[in-house]
mmCIF file of the N, C-alpha and C atoms, coordinates in Angstrom:
data_MODEL
# 
_entry.id   MODEL 
# 
loop_
_atom_site.group_PDB 
_atom_site.id 
_atom_site.type_symbol 
_atom_site.label_atom_id 
_atom_site.label_alt_id 
_atom_site.label_comp_id 
_atom_site.label_asym_id 
_atom_site.label_entity_id 
_atom_site.label_seq_id 
_atom_site.pdbx_PDB_ins_code 
_atom_site.Cartn_x 
_atom_site.Cartn_y 
_atom_site.Cartn_z 
_atom_site.occupancy 
_atom_site.B_iso_or_equiv 
_atom_site.pdbx_formal_charge 
_atom_site.auth_seq_id 
_atom_site.auth_comp_id 
_atom_site.auth_asym_id 
_atom_site.auth_atom_id 
_atom_site.pdbx_PDB_model_num 
ATOM 1   N N  . MET A 1 1  ? 19.716 147.193 -9.677  1.00 0.00 ? 1  MET A N  1 
ATOM 2   C CA . MET A 1 1  ? 18.576 147.900 -10.154 1.00 0.00 ? 1  MET A CA 1 
ATOM 3   C C  . MET A 1 1  ? 19.095 149.270 -10.557 1.00 0.00 ? 1  MET A C  1 
ATOM 4   N N  . THR A 1 2  ? 18.692 149.591 -11.859 1.00 0.00 ? 2  THR A N  1 
ATOM 5   C CA . THR A 1 2  ? 18.956 150.858 -12.493 1.00 0.00 ? 2  THR A CA 1 
ATOM 6   C C  . THR A 1 2  ? 17.811 151.639 -12.908 1.00 0.00 ? 2  THR A C  1 
ATOM 7   N N  . ARG A 1 3  ? 17.633 152.780 -12.358 1.00 0.00 ? 3  ARG A N  1 
ATOM 8   C CA . ARG A 1 3  ? 16.430 153.650 -12.796 1.00 0.00 ? 3  ARG A CA 1 
ATOM 9   C C  . ARG A 1 3  ? 16.669 154.169 -14.223 1.00 0.00 ? 3  ARG A C  1 
ATOM 10  N N  . HIS A 1 4  ? 15.445 154.124 -14.978 1.00 0.00 ? 4  HIS A N  1 
ATOM 11  C CA . HIS A 1 4  ? 15.484 154.656 -16.308 1.00 0.00 ? 4  HIS A CA 1 
ATOM 12  C C  . HIS A 1 4  ? 15.913 156.143 -16.397 1.00 0.00 ? 4  HIS A C  1 
ATOM 13  N N  . THR A 1 5  ? 15.539 156.881 -15.428 1.00 0.00 ? 5  THR A N  1 
ATOM 14  C CA . THR A 1 5  ? 15.936 158.387 -15.514 1.00 0.00 ? 5  THR A CA 1 
ATOM 15  C C  . THR A 1 5  ? 17.427 158.465 -15.319 1.00 0.00 ? 5  THR A C  1 
ATOM 16  N N  . GLU A 1 6  ? 18.229 157.484 -14.967 1.00 0.00 ? 6  GLU A N  1 
ATOM 17  C CA . GLU A 1 6  ? 19.634 157.508 -14.687 1.00 0.00 ? 6  GLU A CA 1 
ATOM 18  C C  . GLU A 1 6  ? 20.360 157.298 -16.021 1.00 0.00 ? 6  GLU A C  1 
ATOM 19  N N  . LEU A 1 7  ? 19.771 156.804 -17.041 1.00 0.00 ? 7  LEU A N  1 
ATOM 20  C CA . LEU A 1 7  ? 20.408 156.296 -18.271 1.00 0.00 ? 7  LEU A CA 1 
ATOM 21  C C  . LEU A 1 7  ? 19.777 157.149 -19.466 1.00 0.00 ? 7  LEU A C  1 
ATOM 22  N N  . SER A 1 8  ? 20.931 157.451 -20.361 1.00 0.00 ? 8  SER A N  1 
ATOM 23  C CA . SER A 1 8  ? 20.471 158.088 -21.559 1.00 0.00 ? 8  SER A CA 1 
ATOM 24  C C  . SER A 1 8  ? 19.996 156.856 -22.444 1.00 0.00 ? 8  SER A C  1 
ATOM 25  N N  . ASP A 1 9  ? 19.183 157.214 -23.700 1.00 0.00 ? 9  ASP A N  1 
ATOM 26  C CA . ASP A 1 9  ? 18.755 156.343 -24.465 1.00 0.00 ? 9  ASP A CA 1 
ATOM 27  C C  . ASP A 1 9  ? 19.906 155.405 -25.090 1.00 0.00 ? 9  ASP A C  1 
ATOM 28  N N  . THR A 1 10 ? 21.037 156.177 -25.464 1.00 0.00 ? 10 THR A N  1 
ATOM 29  C CA . THR A 1 10 ? 22.297 155.369 -25.961 1.00 0.00 ? 10 THR A CA 1 
ATOM 30  C C  . THR A 1 10 ? 22.704 154.364 -24.891 1.00 0.00 ? 10 THR A C  1 
ATOM 31  N N  . ASP A 1 11 ? 22.817 154.725 -23.775 1.00 0.00 ? 11 ASP A N  1 
ATOM 32  C CA . ASP A 1 11 ? 23.318 153.803 -22.674 1.00 0.00 ? 11 ASP A CA 1 
ATOM 33  C C  . ASP A 1 11 ? 22.385 152.661 -22.489 1.00 0.00 ? 11 ASP A C  1 
ATOM 34  N N  . LEU A 1 12 ? 20.946 152.919 -22.503 1.00 0.00 ? 12 LEU A N  1 
ATOM 35  C CA . LEU A 1 12 ? 20.118 151.961 -22.244 1.00 0.00 ? 12 LEU A CA 1 
ATOM 36  C C  . LEU A 1 12 ? 20.161 150.870 -23.553 1.00 0.00 ? 12 LEU A C  1 
ATOM 37  N N  . LYS A 1 13 ? 20.278 151.383 -24.692 1.00 0.00 ? 13 LYS A N  1 
ATOM 38  C CA . LYS A 1 13 ? 20.388 150.289 -25.864 1.00 0.00 ? 13 LYS A CA 1 
ATOM 39  C C  . LYS A 1 13 ? 21.852 149.579 -25.659 1.00 0.00 ? 13 LYS A C  1 
ATOM 40  N N  . LYS A 1 14 ? 22.773 150.349 -25.267 1.00 0.00 ? 14 LYS A N  1 
ATOM 41  C CA . LYS A 1 14 ? 23.986 149.522 -25.405 1.00 0.00 ? 14 LYS A CA 1 
ATOM 42  C C  . LYS A 1 14 ? 24.022 148.525 -24.113 1.00 0.00 ? 14 LYS A C  1 
ATOM 43  N N  . ASN A 1 15 ? 23.394 148.907 -22.912 1.00 0.00 ? 15 ASN A N  1 
ATOM 44  C CA . ASN A 1 15 ? 23.180 147.825 -21.969 1.00 0.00 ? 15 ASN A CA 1 
ATOM 45  C C  . ASN A 1 15 ? 22.434 146.618 -22.315 1.00 0.00 ? 15 ASN A C  1 
ATOM 46  N N  . ILE A 1 16 ? 21.328 146.886 -22.859 1.00 0.00 ? 16 ILE A N  1 
ATOM 47  C CA . ILE A 1 16 ? 20.404 145.841 -23.492 1.00 0.00 ? 16 ILE A CA 1 
ATOM 48  C C  . ILE A 1 16 ? 21.133 144.937 -24.412 1.00 0.00 ? 16 ILE A C  1 
ATOM 49  N N  . LYS A 1 17 ? 21.843 145.535 -25.311 1.00 0.00 ? 17 LYS A N  1 
ATOM 50  C CA . LYS A 1 17 ? 22.606 144.696 -26.311 1.00 0.00 ? 17 LYS A CA 1 
ATOM 51  C C  . LYS A 1 17 ? 23.665 143.882 -25.688 1.00 0.00 ? 17 LYS A C  1 
ATOM 52  N N  . GLN A 1 18 ? 24.283 144.452 -24.578 1.00 0.00 ? 18 GLN A N  1 
ATOM 53  C CA . GLN A 1 18 ? 25.427 143.636 -23.921 1.00 0.00 ? 18 GLN A CA 1 
ATOM 54  C C  . GLN A 1 18 ? 24.800 142.709 -22.742 1.00 0.00 ? 18 GLN A C  1 
ATOM 55  N N  . GLN A 1 19 ? 23.461 142.669 -22.626 1.00 0.00 ? 19 GLN A N  1 
ATOM 56  C CA . GLN A 1 19 ? 22.770 141.779 -21.767 1.00 0.00 ? 19 GLN A CA 1 
ATOM 57  C C  . GLN A 1 19 ? 22.997 142.156 -20.336 1.00 0.00 ? 19 GLN A C  1 
ATOM 58  N N  . LYS A 1 20 ? 23.192 143.566 -20.119 1.00 0.00 ? 20 LYS A N  1 
ATOM 59  C CA . LYS A 1 20 ? 23.326 143.922 -18.602 1.00 0.00 ? 20 LYS A CA 1 
ATOM 60  C C  . LYS A 1 20 ? 22.041 144.297 -18.248 1.00 0.00 ? 20 LYS A C  1 
ATOM 61  N N  . ILE A 1 21 ? 21.048 144.634 -19.056 1.00 0.00 ? 21 ILE A N  1 
ATOM 62  C CA . ILE A 1 21 ? 19.486 144.747 -18.818 1.00 0.00 ? 21 ILE A CA 1 
ATOM 63  C C  . ILE A 1 21 ? 18.828 143.728 -19.431 1.00 0.00 ? 21 ILE A C  1 
ATOM 64  N N  . ARG A 1 22 ? 17.993 142.969 -18.681 1.00 0.00 ? 22 ARG A N  1 
ATOM 65  C CA . ARG A 1 22 ? 17.259 141.944 -19.213 1.00 0.00 ? 22 ARG A CA 1 
ATOM 66  C C  . ARG A 1 22 ? 15.807 141.863 -18.877 1.00 0.00 ? 22 ARG A C  1 
ATOM 67  N N  . PHE A 1 23 ? 15.392 142.704 -17.822 1.00 0.00 ? 23 PHE A N  1 
ATOM 68  C CA . PHE A 1 23 ? 14.025 142.862 -17.279 1.00 0.00 ? 23 PHE A CA 1 
ATOM 69  C C  . PHE A 1 23 ? 13.805 144.313 -17.058 1.00 0.00 ? 23 PHE A C  1 
ATOM 70  N N  . GLY A 1 24 ? 12.606 144.749 -17.179 1.00 0.00 ? 24 GLY A N  1 
ATOM 71  C CA . GLY A 1 24 ? 12.187 145.928 -16.700 1.00 0.00 ? 24 GLY A CA 1 
ATOM 72  C C  . GLY A 1 24 ? 11.118 145.877 -15.639 1.00 0.00 ? 24 GLY A C  1 
ATOM 73  N N  . GLY A 1 25 ? 11.050 146.934 -14.837 1.00 0.00 ? 25 GLY A N  1 
ATOM 74  C CA . GLY A 1 25 ? 10.043 146.901 -13.754 1.00 0.00 ? 25 GLY A CA 1 
ATOM 75  C C  . GLY A 1 25 ? 9.386  148.345 -13.421 1.00 0.00 ? 25 GLY A C  1 
ATOM 76  N N  . ASN A 1 26 ? 8.358  148.307 -12.698 1.00 0.00 ? 26 ASN A N  1 
ATOM 77  C CA . ASN A 1 26 ? 7.538  149.377 -12.499 1.00 0.00 ? 26 ASN A CA 1 
ATOM 78  C C  . ASN A 1 26 ? 7.934  149.693 -10.964 1.00 0.00 ? 26 ASN A C  1 
ATOM 79  N N  . GLN A 1 27 ? 8.543  150.767 -10.573 1.00 0.00 ? 27 GLN A N  1 
ATOM 80  C CA . GLN A 1 27 ? 9.051  151.054 -9.199  1.00 0.00 ? 27 GLN A CA 1 
ATOM 81  C C  . GLN A 1 27 ? 7.850  151.380 -8.337  1.00 0.00 ? 27 GLN A C  1 
ATOM 82  N N  . LYS A 1 28 ? 6.739  151.901 -8.891  1.00 0.00 ? 28 LYS A N  1 
ATOM 83  C CA . LYS A 1 28 ? 5.668  152.187 -7.848  1.00 0.00 ? 28 LYS A CA 1 
ATOM 84  C C  . LYS A 1 28 ? 4.822  150.935 -7.615  1.00 0.00 ? 28 LYS A C  1 
ATOM 85  N N  . LEU A 1 29 ? 4.574  150.039 -8.576  1.00 0.00 ? 29 LEU A N  1 
ATOM 86  C CA . LEU A 1 29 ? 3.834  148.959 -8.440  1.00 0.00 ? 29 LEU A CA 1 
ATOM 87  C C  . LEU A 1 29 ? 4.508  147.818 -7.886  1.00 0.00 ? 29 LEU A C  1 
ATOM 88  N N  . LYS A 1 30 ? 5.915  147.790 -8.133  1.00 0.00 ? 30 LYS A N  1 
ATOM 89  C CA . LYS A 1 30 ? 6.731  146.742 -7.808  1.00 0.00 ? 30 LYS A CA 1 
ATOM 90  C C  . LYS A 1 30 ? 6.490  145.356 -8.412  1.00 0.00 ? 30 LYS A C  1 
ATOM 91  N N  . ILE A 1 31 ? 6.348  145.661 -9.911  1.00 0.00 ? 31 ILE A N  1 
ATOM 92  C CA . ILE A 1 31 ? 6.143  144.478 -10.960 1.00 0.00 ? 31 ILE A CA 1 
ATOM 93  C C  . ILE A 1 31 ? 7.400  144.426 -11.809 1.00 0.00 ? 31 ILE A C  1 
ATOM 94  N N  . TYR A 1 32 ? 7.822  143.311 -12.159 1.00 0.00 ? 32 TYR A N  1 
ATOM 95  C CA . TYR A 1 32 ? 8.904  143.094 -13.180 1.00 0.00 ? 32 TYR A CA 1 
ATOM 96  C C  . TYR A 1 32 ? 8.467  142.371 -14.328 1.00 0.00 ? 32 TYR A C  1 
ATOM 97  N N  . GLY A 1 33 ? 8.940  142.533 -15.466 1.00 0.00 ? 33 GLY A N  1 
ATOM 98  C CA . GLY A 1 33 ? 8.535  141.814 -16.713 1.00 0.00 ? 33 GLY A CA 1 
ATOM 99  C C  . GLY A 1 33 ? 9.504  141.722 -17.738 1.00 0.00 ? 33 GLY A C  1 
ATOM 100 N N  . THR A 1 34 ? 9.250  141.137 -18.838 1.00 0.00 ? 34 THR A N  1 
ATOM 101 C CA . THR A 1 34 ? 10.318 141.207 -19.958 1.00 0.00 ? 34 THR A CA 1 
ATOM 102 C C  . THR A 1 34 ? 10.353 142.613 -20.552 1.00 0.00 ? 34 THR A C  1 
ATOM 103 N N  . LEU A 1 35 ? 11.315 142.899 -21.403 1.00 0.00 ? 35 LEU A N  1 
ATOM 104 C CA . LEU A 1 35 ? 11.525 144.130 -22.087 1.00 0.00 ? 35 LEU A CA 1 
ATOM 105 C C  . LEU A 1 35 ? 10.495 144.306 -23.167 1.00 0.00 ? 35 LEU A C  1 
ATOM 106 N N  . LYS A 1 36 ? 9.950  143.280 -23.677 1.00 0.00 ? 36 LYS A N  1 
ATOM 107 C CA . LYS A 1 36 ? 9.042  143.261 -24.732 1.00 0.00 ? 36 LYS A CA 1 
ATOM 108 C C  . LYS A 1 36 ? 7.514  143.267 -24.306 1.00 0.00 ? 36 LYS A C  1 
ATOM 109 N N  . CYS A 1 37 ? 7.184  143.428 -23.179 1.00 0.00 ? 37 CYS A N  1 
ATOM 110 C CA . CYS A 1 37 ? 5.869  143.379 -22.608 1.00 0.00 ? 37 CYS A CA 1 
ATOM 111 C C  . CYS A 1 37 ? 5.075  144.705 -22.964 1.00 0.00 ? 37 CYS A C  1 
ATOM 112 N N  . LYS A 1 38 ? 3.901  144.586 -23.265 1.00 0.00 ? 38 LYS A N  1 
ATOM 113 C CA . LYS A 1 38 ? 3.200  145.718 -23.805 1.00 0.00 ? 38 LYS A CA 1 
ATOM 114 C C  . LYS A 1 38 ? 2.726  146.581 -22.512 1.00 0.00 ? 38 LYS A C  1 
ATOM 115 N N  . SER A 1 39 ? 2.590  145.938 -21.501 1.00 0.00 ? 39 SER A N  1 
ATOM 116 C CA . SER A 1 39 ? 2.204  146.698 -20.308 1.00 0.00 ? 39 SER A CA 1 
ATOM 117 C C  . SER A 1 39 ? 3.450  147.587 -19.838 1.00 0.00 ? 39 SER A C  1 
ATOM 118 N N  . GLY A 1 40 ? 4.661  146.992 -19.837 1.00 0.00 ? 40 GLY A N  1 
ATOM 119 C CA . GLY A 1 40 ? 5.861  147.583 -19.516 1.00 0.00 ? 40 GLY A CA 1 
ATOM 120 C C  . GLY A 1 40 ? 6.162  148.799 -20.387 1.00 0.00 ? 40 GLY A C  1 
ATOM 121 N N  . LYS A 1 41 ? 5.940  148.711 -21.630 1.00 0.00 ? 41 LYS A N  1 
ATOM 122 C CA . LYS A 1 41 ? 6.267  149.663 -22.682 1.00 0.00 ? 41 LYS A CA 1 
ATOM 123 C C  . LYS A 1 41 ? 5.344  150.978 -22.492 1.00 0.00 ? 41 LYS A C  1 
ATOM 124 N N  . ARG A 1 42 ? 4.213  150.884 -21.787 1.00 0.00 ? 42 ARG A N  1 
ATOM 125 C CA . ARG A 1 42 ? 3.292  151.867 -21.518 1.00 0.00 ? 42 ARG A CA 1 
ATOM 126 C C  . ARG A 1 42 ? 3.555  152.765 -20.312 1.00 0.00 ? 42 ARG A C  1 
ATOM 127 N N  . MET A 1 43 ? 4.527  152.253 -19.364 1.00 0.00 ? 43 MET A N  1 
ATOM 128 C CA . MET A 1 43 ? 4.678  152.941 -18.041 1.00 0.00 ? 43 MET A CA 1 
ATOM 129 C C  . MET A 1 43 ? 5.586  154.179 -18.242 1.00 0.00 ? 43 MET A C  1 
ATOM 130 N N  . LYS A 1 44 ? 5.412  155.179 -17.316 1.00 0.00 ? 44 LYS A N  1 
ATOM 131 C CA . LYS A 1 44 ? 6.139  156.234 -17.456 1.00 0.00 ? 44 LYS A CA 1 
ATOM 132 C C  . LYS A 1 44 ? 7.651  156.137 -17.181 1.00 0.00 ? 44 LYS A C  1 
ATOM 133 N N  . ARG A 1 45 ? 8.505  156.837 -17.845 1.00 0.00 ? 45 ARG A N  1 
ATOM 134 C CA . ARG A 1 45 ? 9.907  156.711 -17.493 1.00 0.00 ? 45 ARG A CA 1 
ATOM 135 C C  . ARG A 1 45 ? 10.423 156.828 -16.336 1.00 0.00 ? 45 ARG A C  1 
ATOM 136 N N  . GLU A 1 46 ? 9.739  157.772 -15.475 1.00 0.00 ? 46 GLU A N  1 
ATOM 137 C CA . GLU A 1 46 ? 10.117 157.986 -14.113 1.00 0.00 ? 46 GLU A CA 1 
ATOM 138 C C  . GLU A 1 46 ? 9.886  156.834 -13.200 1.00 0.00 ? 46 GLU A C  1 
ATOM 139 N N  . ASN A 1 47 ? 8.937  155.993 -13.671 1.00 0.00 ? 47 ASN A N  1 
ATOM 140 C CA . ASN A 1 47 ? 8.430  154.734 -12.722 1.00 0.00 ? 47 ASN A CA 1 
ATOM 141 C C  . ASN A 1 47 ? 9.337  153.559 -13.136 1.00 0.00 ? 47 ASN A C  1 
ATOM 142 N N  . ARG A 1 48 ? 10.044 153.513 -14.406 1.00 0.00 ? 48 ARG A N  1 
ATOM 143 C CA . ARG A 1 48 ? 10.626 152.463 -14.797 1.00 0.00 ? 48 ARG A CA 1 
ATOM 144 C C  . ARG A 1 48 ? 12.012 152.206 -14.203 1.00 0.00 ? 48 ARG A C  1 
ATOM 145 N N  . VAL A 1 49 ? 12.384 150.907 -13.880 1.00 0.00 ? 49 VAL A N  1 
ATOM 146 C CA . VAL A 1 49 ? 13.693 150.354 -13.276 1.00 0.00 ? 49 VAL A CA 1 
ATOM 147 C C  . VAL A 1 49 ? 14.016 149.290 -14.328 1.00 0.00 ? 49 VAL A C  1 
ATOM 148 N N  . PHE A 1 50 ? 15.335 148.733 -14.261 1.00 0.00 ? 50 PHE A N  1 
ATOM 149 C CA . PHE A 1 50 ? 15.722 147.775 -14.990 1.00 0.00 ? 50 PHE A CA 1 
ATOM 150 C C  . PHE A 1 50 ? 16.565 146.768 -14.115 1.00 0.00 ? 50 PHE A C  1 
ATOM 151 N N  . PHE A 1 51 ? 16.411 145.553 -14.598 1.00 0.00 ? 51 PHE A N  1 
ATOM 152 C CA . PHE A 1 51 ? 17.223 144.541 -13.729 1.00 0.00 ? 51 PHE A CA 1 
ATOM 153 C C  . PHE A 1 51 ? 17.988 143.596 -14.684 1.00 0.00 ? 51 PHE A C  1 
ATOM 154 N N  . LEU A 1 52 ? 19.160 143.022 -14.108 1.00 0.00 ? 52 LEU A N  1 
ATOM 155 C CA . LEU A 1 52 ? 19.841 141.999 -14.906 1.00 0.00 ? 52 LEU A CA 1 
ATOM 156 C C  . LEU A 1 52 ? 19.349 140.579 -14.845 1.00 0.00 ? 52 LEU A C  1 
ATOM 157 N N  . SER A 1 53 ? 18.570 140.354 -13.858 1.00 0.00 ? 53 SER A N  1 
ATOM 158 C CA . SER A 1 53 ? 18.042 139.099 -13.605 1.00 0.00 ? 53 SER A CA 1 
ATOM 159 C C  . SER A 1 53 ? 16.639 138.875 -12.795 1.00 0.00 ? 53 SER A C  1 
ATOM 160 N N  . GLU A 1 54 ? 15.885 137.904 -12.936 1.00 0.00 ? 54 GLU A N  1 
ATOM 161 C CA . GLU A 1 54 ? 14.808 137.764 -12.130 1.00 0.00 ? 54 GLU A CA 1 
ATOM 162 C C  . GLU A 1 54 ? 15.144 137.645 -10.586 1.00 0.00 ? 54 GLU A C  1 
ATOM 163 N N  . LYS A 1 55 ? 16.189 137.013 -10.163 1.00 0.00 ? 55 LYS A N  1 
ATOM 164 C CA . LYS A 1 55 ? 16.778 137.049 -8.911  1.00 0.00 ? 55 LYS A CA 1 
ATOM 165 C C  . LYS A 1 55 ? 16.946 138.372 -8.354  1.00 0.00 ? 55 LYS A C  1 
ATOM 166 N N  . GLU A 1 56 ? 17.562 139.306 -9.186  1.00 0.00 ? 56 GLU A N  1 
ATOM 167 C CA . GLU A 1 56 ? 17.785 140.680 -8.602  1.00 0.00 ? 56 GLU A CA 1 
ATOM 168 C C  . GLU A 1 56 ? 16.402 141.352 -8.381  1.00 0.00 ? 56 GLU A C  1 
ATOM 169 N N  . ALA A 1 57 ? 15.556 141.185 -9.309  1.00 0.00 ? 57 ALA A N  1 
ATOM 170 C CA . ALA A 1 57 ? 14.106 141.825 -9.208  1.00 0.00 ? 57 ALA A CA 1 
ATOM 171 C C  . ALA A 1 57 ? 13.397 141.227 -7.875  1.00 0.00 ? 57 ALA A C  1 
ATOM 172 N N  . THR A 1 58 ? 13.370 140.208 -7.743  1.00 0.00 ? 58 THR A N  1 
ATOM 173 C CA . THR A 1 58 ? 12.693 139.480 -6.515  1.00 0.00 ? 58 THR A CA 1 
ATOM 174 C C  . THR A 1 58 ? 13.511 139.930 -5.179  1.00 0.00 ? 58 THR A C  1 
ATOM 175 N N  . TYR A 1 59 ? 14.733 139.959 -5.318  1.00 0.00 ? 59 TYR A N  1 
ATOM 176 C CA . TYR A 1 59 ? 15.574 140.514 -4.243  1.00 0.00 ? 59 TYR A CA 1 
ATOM 177 C C  . TYR A 1 59 ? 15.043 141.916 -3.742  1.00 0.00 ? 59 TYR A C  1 
ATOM 178 N N  . HIS A 1 60 ? 14.771 142.730 -4.659  1.00 0.00 ? 60 HIS A N  1 
ATOM 179 C CA . HIS A 1 60 ? 14.326 144.103 -4.307  1.00 0.00 ? 60 HIS A CA 1 
ATOM 180 C C  . HIS A 1 60 ? 12.775 144.162 -4.087  1.00 0.00 ? 60 HIS A C  1 
ATOM 181 N N  . GLY A 1 61 ? 11.992 143.079 -4.045  1.00 0.00 ? 61 GLY A N  1 
ATOM 182 C CA . GLY A 1 61 ? 10.615 142.886 -3.686  1.00 0.00 ? 61 GLY A CA 1 
ATOM 183 C C  . GLY A 1 61 ? 9.651  143.223 -4.906  1.00 0.00 ? 61 GLY A C  1 
ATOM 184 N N  . TYR A 1 62 ? 10.051 142.885 -5.938  1.00 0.00 ? 62 TYR A N  1 
ATOM 185 C CA . TYR A 1 62 ? 9.241  142.891 -7.236  1.00 0.00 ? 62 TYR A CA 1 
ATOM 186 C C  . TYR A 1 62 ? 8.605  141.469 -7.353  1.00 0.00 ? 62 TYR A C  1 
ATOM 187 N N  . ARG A 1 63 ? 7.470  141.611 -7.966  1.00 0.00 ? 63 ARG A N  1 
ATOM 188 C CA . ARG A 1 63 ? 6.742  140.306 -8.529  1.00 0.00 ? 63 ARG A CA 1 
ATOM 189 C C  . ARG A 1 63 ? 6.569  140.266 -9.856  1.00 0.00 ? 63 ARG A C  1 
ATOM 190 N N  . PRO A 1 64 ? 6.450  139.036 -10.368 1.00 0.00 ? 64 PRO A N  1 
ATOM 191 C CA . PRO A 1 64 ? 6.371  138.764 -11.939 1.00 0.00 ? 64 PRO A CA 1 
ATOM 192 C C  . PRO A 1 64 ? 5.178  139.544 -12.482 1.00 0.00 ? 64 PRO A C  1 
ATOM 193 N N  . CYS A 1 65 ? 5.229  140.011 -13.751 1.00 0.00 ? 65 CYS A N  1 
ATOM 194 C CA . CYS A 1 65 ? 4.188  140.351 -14.483 1.00 0.00 ? 65 CYS A CA 1 
ATOM 195 C C  . CYS A 1 65 ? 3.197  139.430 -14.862 1.00 0.00 ? 65 CYS A C  1 
ATOM 196 N N  . GLY A 1 66 ? 1.879  139.579 -14.656 1.00 0.00 ? 66 GLY A N  1 
ATOM 197 C CA . GLY A 1 66 ? 0.877  138.584 -14.889 1.00 0.00 ? 66 GLY A CA 1 
ATOM 198 C C  . GLY A 1 66 ? 0.478  138.475 -16.492 1.00 0.00 ? 66 GLY A C  1 
ATOM 199 N N  . HIS A 1 67 ? 1.135  139.328 -17.343 1.00 0.00 ? 67 HIS A N  1 
ATOM 200 C CA . HIS A 1 67 ? 1.023  139.354 -18.779 1.00 0.00 ? 67 HIS A CA 1 
ATOM 201 C C  . HIS A 1 67 ? 1.956  138.600 -19.440 1.00 0.00 ? 67 HIS A C  1 
ATOM 202 N N  . CYS A 1 68 ? 3.248  139.078 -19.270 1.00 0.00 ? 68 CYS A N  1 
ATOM 203 C CA . CYS A 1 68 ? 4.384  138.517 -20.002 1.00 0.00 ? 68 CYS A CA 1 
ATOM 204 C C  . CYS A 1 68 ? 4.933  137.255 -19.293 1.00 0.00 ? 68 CYS A C  1 
ATOM 205 N N  . MET A 1 69 ? 4.790  137.144 -18.098 1.00 0.00 ? 69 MET A N  1 
ATOM 206 C CA . MET A 1 69 ? 5.550  136.211 -17.324 1.00 0.00 ? 69 MET A CA 1 
ATOM 207 C C  . MET A 1 69 ? 4.343  135.250 -16.638 1.00 0.00 ? 69 MET A C  1 
ATOM 208 N N  . ARG A 1 70 ? 3.464  134.814 -17.239 1.00 0.00 ? 70 ARG A N  1 
ATOM 209 C CA . ARG A 1 70 ? 2.358  134.272 -16.738 1.00 0.00 ? 70 ARG A CA 1 
ATOM 210 C C  . ARG A 1 70 ? 2.754  133.133 -15.699 1.00 0.00 ? 70 ARG A C  1 
ATOM 211 N N  . LYS A 1 71 ? 3.662  132.283 -16.141 1.00 0.00 ? 71 LYS A N  1 
ATOM 212 C CA . LYS A 1 71 ? 3.921  130.962 -15.321 1.00 0.00 ? 71 LYS A CA 1 
ATOM 213 C C  . LYS A 1 71 ? 4.545  131.507 -14.016 1.00 0.00 ? 71 LYS A C  1 
ATOM 214 N N  . ALA A 1 72 ? 5.580  132.301 -14.122 1.00 0.00 ? 72 ALA A N  1 
ATOM 215 C CA . ALA A 1 72 ? 6.138  132.928 -12.909 1.00 0.00 ? 72 ALA A CA 1 
ATOM 216 C C  . ALA A 1 72 ? 5.222  133.638 -12.002 1.00 0.00 ? 72 ALA A C  1 
ATOM 217 N N  . TYR A 1 73 ? 4.213  134.266 -12.639 1.00 0.00 ? 73 TYR A N  1 
ATOM 218 C CA . TYR A 1 73 ? 3.210  135.168 -11.783 1.00 0.00 ? 73 TYR A CA 1 
ATOM 219 C C  . TYR A 1 73 ? 2.330  134.147 -11.045 1.00 0.00 ? 73 TYR A C  1 
ATOM 220 N N  . LEU A 1 74 ? 1.795  133.003 -11.706 1.00 0.00 ? 74 LEU A N  1 
ATOM 221 C CA . LEU A 1 74 ? 0.976  132.089 -11.094 1.00 0.00 ? 74 LEU A CA 1 
ATOM 222 C C  . LEU A 1 74 ? 1.692  131.326 -10.057 1.00 0.00 ? 74 LEU A C  1 
ATOM 223 N N  . LYS A 1 75 ? 2.918  131.089 -10.167 1.00 0.00 ? 75 LYS A N  1 
ATOM 224 C CA . LYS A 1 75 ? 3.727  130.501 -9.243  1.00 0.00 ? 75 LYS A CA 1 
ATOM 225 C C  . LYS A 1 75 ? 3.945  131.378 -7.867  1.00 0.00 ? 75 LYS A C  1 
ATOM 226 N N  . TRP A 1 76 ? 4.158  132.696 -8.123  1.00 0.00 ? 76 TRP A N  1 
ATOM 227 C CA . TRP A 1 76 ? 4.157  133.699 -7.035  1.00 0.00 ? 76 TRP A CA 1 
ATOM 228 C C  . TRP A 1 76 ? 2.963  133.783 -6.323  1.00 0.00 ? 76 TRP A C  1 
ATOM 229 N N  . LYS A 1 77 ? 1.885  133.872 -7.090  1.00 0.00 ? 77 LYS A N  1 
ATOM 230 C CA . LYS A 1 77 ? 0.549  134.105 -6.578  1.00 0.00 ? 77 LYS A CA 1 
ATOM 231 C C  . LYS A 1 77 ? -0.059 132.941 -5.678  1.00 0.00 ? 77 LYS A C  1 
ATOM 232 N N  . ASN A 1 78 ? 0.167  131.732 -6.277  1.00 0.00 ? 78 ASN A N  1 
ATOM 233 C CA . ASN A 1 78 ? -0.066 130.613 -5.529  1.00 0.00 ? 78 ASN A CA 1 
ATOM 234 C C  . ASN A 1 78 ? 0.929  130.026 -4.597  1.00 0.00 ? 78 ASN A C  1 
ATOM 235 N N  . GLY A 1 79 ? 1.889  130.682 -4.337  1.00 0.00 ? 79 GLY A N  1 
ATOM 236 C CA . GLY A 1 79 ? 3.069  130.272 -3.455  1.00 0.00 ? 79 GLY A CA 1 
ATOM 237 C C  . GLY A 1 79 ? 2.571  130.138 -2.007  1.00 0.00 ? 79 GLY A C  1 
ATOM 238 N N  . PRO A 1 80 ? 3.602  129.725 -1.174  1.00 0.00 ? 80 PRO A N  1 
ATOM 239 C CA . PRO A 1 80 ? 3.143  129.539 0.366   1.00 0.00 ? 80 PRO A CA 1 
ATOM 240 C C  . PRO A 1 80 ? 2.742  130.844 0.886   1.00 0.00 ? 80 PRO A C  1 
ATOM 241 N N  . ILE A 1 81 ? 1.761  130.548 1.738   1.00 0.00 ? 81 ILE A N  1 
ATOM 242 C CA . ILE A 1 81 ? 1.550  131.907 2.588   1.00 0.00 ? 81 ILE A CA 1 
ATOM 243 C C  . ILE A 1 81 ? 2.380  131.907 3.772   1.00 0.00 ? 81 ILE A C  1 
ATOM 244 N N  . GLN A 1 82 ? 2.837  133.148 3.990   1.00 0.00 ? 82 GLN A N  1 
ATOM 245 C CA . GLN A 1 82 ? 3.849  133.295 5.169   1.00 0.00 ? 82 GLN A CA 1 
ATOM 246 C C  . GLN A 1 82 ? 3.105  134.076 6.241   1.00 0.00 ? 82 GLN A C  1 
# 
């Protein structure tokens, strides 16, 4: 997990191009989604984090976005009750 505040804009673009960053998340809400998600683009820079994979995001306790990752969100929402 990488915080947006720890990256310059140049480093961010480079990491996205090199596929080192593939998902973005909201640190306060614990939600992750695609980099093209409209909801994700509106969040504050200090709340934004980045992940290489969905596995990494779920490992850190984040859930899928209900807008850009609808299938994964519904699977998470309707998953087994623990």
